[in-house]
N, C-alpha and C positions, 0 to 999 in steps of 0.2 A: 441704222441708228435704232437702238432698242430702248423702249420706255418701260421702266419697272412698274410693278403694281403699286409700290409705295408712292410713286409720283402720280399715279392715276387716281388714288383714293380721294384726294380733295375734290377732283372733278366729278367723281361718282357721287360723293356726298352732296355736292352742289346740285347736280342734276336730280337726284332723288328728292331733295328738299324742294326744289323748284316745281317738280311734278306734283308733289303732295300739296303745296300751296295753290298751284293752279287748279287741282281737282277740288279742293275745299272752296276756293273762290267761285268756281263754276257752279258747285252745288248750292252755295249760300246765296250768291247774287243772282244767278240765273240770267235771263235775258235783260240787259240794261234798258233797252228801248221799251220793253214791256213794263219794266218797273217804273220808268219815267211816266208812261201813259197812266199807269195805275195811280201814281202819286198826284198827277194833275187832275184826274177824275175825282180823287178823294178830296182835293182842295176845293173843286167846283161844287161838289155835293157831298159834304162830310156826313150827313145823316143817313142818306140812302145807300151809300156804297160800303158802309161798315160791315154789314153782314156778307156782302159779296166778297170783300177782301178776306174776311175770316174763312169763307167757303173756299176761296181760291188757295189760301194758305193751307187749309186742311187737305185739299186735293193734291197740292205739291208734296206735302208730307206723305200722303198715301202712295203717290207715284214713286217717291224716293224709297219708301219701305218696300214696295213691290219689287223695285229694281234690285235692292239689296237682297231680298228674299229669293229672287230668281237666281241671282249669281251664287248665293250661298247654297241654294238647292242643287245647282249643277256641280259645284265643288264638293258638296257633301255626299254625293252618290258613291264616290270611291271609298269613303270612310264608313259608309253605312254597314253595320254588321249583317252578315248573311245568316247567322243563326237566329231562328225565329224566337227562341226563348230570350236571348240577349236583346233582340229588337223589341220584344214585348216589354222588357224591364225599362228600356230607355223611353218607350212611348208612355208607360205608366208614370215615370218620373216627370216627363213633360206635362202630362195631364194634371198631375198633382200640383205642378207649378203654374197651371193656368194656360198652357199652350195647347190649344185644341185643333190646330190646323192639320190637314192631312199630310202636308209636307214638313211638319214640325221636326221630325227626326232628321231628315236630310238637311234642313236649314240649320239645325243645331250643330251637326258635324261640319257643315260648310262654314259656319261662323268660327268654329274651332280651327279649321285650316286657315281661314283668313287672318285670324289673330296670331296664329303661330308664324305665318309667313311675314306678317307686318312687324311683329316684335323682333324676329330674326333679322329682317331687312334694316330695321332702325339701329339695332345694337351692333351688328357686325361692322359697318363703316366706322362708327364711333370708337369701338375698341381697337379696330385695326389701325386707325390713325394714331391712337395713343400708344399701343404696344407692338404694332406690326402684325403681320400675318403669322401668328404663332399658335401653339396649342391652346394657350389661354384664351385667345380670341375665339377660336372655335368652341371652346368650353362655354364661354359666356353666351355665345350665340345660341348654342343648343339649350342652355338653361333658360334664356329669354324665350325661345320658341316653345319650350315645355311649359313655361308660365302662361304664355298666350293660349296654349292648347287647353290648359286646365281652367282658365278663367271662366268660360261659359258654364262649365259644370258647377263651379262655386256660385255663380249667379243663379243658376237654376235651383240649387240646393237652398240658397238663402230665400229665394222667392217661395219655394215649397214650404219652408219652415214658417214664414210669415203668414201664408195663406192658411196653413193648418192651425196656427195659433188663433187667427181671426175666426175661423170656423168653430174652433173649440170654445172660444169665449162667447160667441154669439148663439151657439146652439141651445143652451138652457132657456134663454129668452124666447127663441123661436118655438121651442117645445111648449113653453107655458102658454103662448098665444095659440098654438095648435090645439092644446088641450081644451082651452076655452071654446075654440071654434067647433071642435068635435062634440063636446058636451052640449053645445048650443044647437046641434042638429045638423051641422054641415058634414059632408063626406070628407074622406081623407084628401082627395084631389082638390076639392074646393077649399079645404083648410090650408093646404100647401099654397094655393094661389093667393089666399088671403094673407098668409104670412109673408109671401114674396112682395105683395103690394104694401104692407104696413111697415116692414123692416128694410125697405130698399135703401134707405140712407144710413141707418145705424149698423146694419149687418150686410154690407154690399156683397161680399164674397159668398156668404152663405145663400143669399137670395139669388145670386147668379146660378148657383148649382141647383137650387130648387126650381128656378125658371126653366133650366134645361130638362130637369126631370118632368116638370109639368108638360113641356112641349112633347117629350117622348111619350107620355101617357096619352096626350091628345092624338098623337099619330097612331095609336093602337098597340103599342108594345105592352106586354104583360107587366103588371105592377111589380112582381117579384124580381123580374130582370132589371127593371128601371131602378129599383131600390138597391140591388146588388151593384149595378153600375155606378150609382151615386156614392156608395161606400168606397169603391175602387177609385173612382175619379177624384174624390177629395183626399184620399190617403189618410183619413183620420179614423182611428180605431173606434172612437165613440160613434161616429156616423155608421160604421160597419155594424156595430152592436145594435144601433137603433134600427137599421134596415132589417137585421135578423129578428129583432123583437116584433116589428110590424108584420113581417112575413109569417112568423110563428102564430101571432094573434089572429091573422086572417085564416091561416090553415086550420087552426083548432076552434075557430069561432068565438074566441074570447073578446072582451071589450077592448077596443083599440084605445079609447080614452083612458082607461085604467093603466094600460101598458105604457102609454105616453107619459102619464103622470108619474109612474114609478121611475121611468127613465129620466124624466126631467129633474126629479129630486136627486137622483144619483149624480147627474151631470152638474147640478148646482153645488152639491157637496164637493165634487172634484174641482170645480172652479174655485171654490173657497180655499181648498187645500193648496191649489196652485198659487193663489195669491199669498197665502201664508208662507209657502216655500220661497217665493221671490222676496218677500219681506225679510225672511231669515237670512237670505244670501246677501242682502244689502249691507249688513254689518261687516261681512268679510270683504266685499268688493270695495267698500269705502276706505279700507285700510291702505290701498295702493295710492290714491291721490293724497291721503293724509301723510303717508311716509315720504312721498316724492315732492310734494309742493307745500304742505302746510307746516310740517315739523321742522324742515330746514329754516324757514323764516322765523318761526317761534324760537328756535335754538339760537339763531343769530341775534335776535332782539334781546333775549334773556342773558345769554352767556357772552355776547360780544363786548359790552362795556367792561365786564370783569376781566375778560381776556386781554383787552387793551391795557387796563391798569396793571395787570400782572406782567405783561410784556414791558411796559415802561419801567416798572420797578426792577425787573431783571437787567434791563439795559443800563439803568442808572448805577447799579452796583458794578 
């Protein structure tokens, strides 16, 4: 007695969904006995165990992230490019997006493979149940796998764009404060540390990069190498030009405060132009919701009663 693949597909779909639900419940719920003990302890002493519960939750999240990163790292070794130039481009893209781990490249390609396999495993049973094992089923499966493969790249690109914009918008304010610190008598390193401390809440992304640069300077790296790495790591052209200006000012012995002031004025002008450009685009972007959502309602309210009267007159005749 032979069983066709069409008859086995419902069973395969049921098994895959059951395994996925079991995995999610295992990750989310964890040990039930341990959770009951934690709840009882929180009821007995609600004030003292709050921090402990938050700490344990943070530890569980860190362990889960480590497990996912370890699995993605193993899977991504096969997709990791062997060309050093291509590998360097991927590493720079991840650095610009804020991923500074040593295994970031392998984890990136591992996540690509995981999502590709997951999307294909979800789409194939559904399409095969609906249309059978046909060419269209394989086409949809390949398309879903390709979508899952390219989603991490889109996420990295979006994160890179957001970080670049945050750095671009916060850099003029940081340079203004740095100019004040330098003209008050502080050195460039001390001024960067002061900026990092003062703007930690308003310009978080920029202060993180400055903190890394300060740490590298404290470890003894040459300042020109640290500034070049800062421009490459952020991926912002204005940061690269700022690093070049500071390096040239130190090389030729000119005033760093004057150079920073000129750079700050230029960046402030560019930020104003950027705001004006966005304001000019608003009039064009607002046409889409106006045409799709507002104009039809206004058209129905204004023309609807007249149209009903015309229709009634025509029908009466």
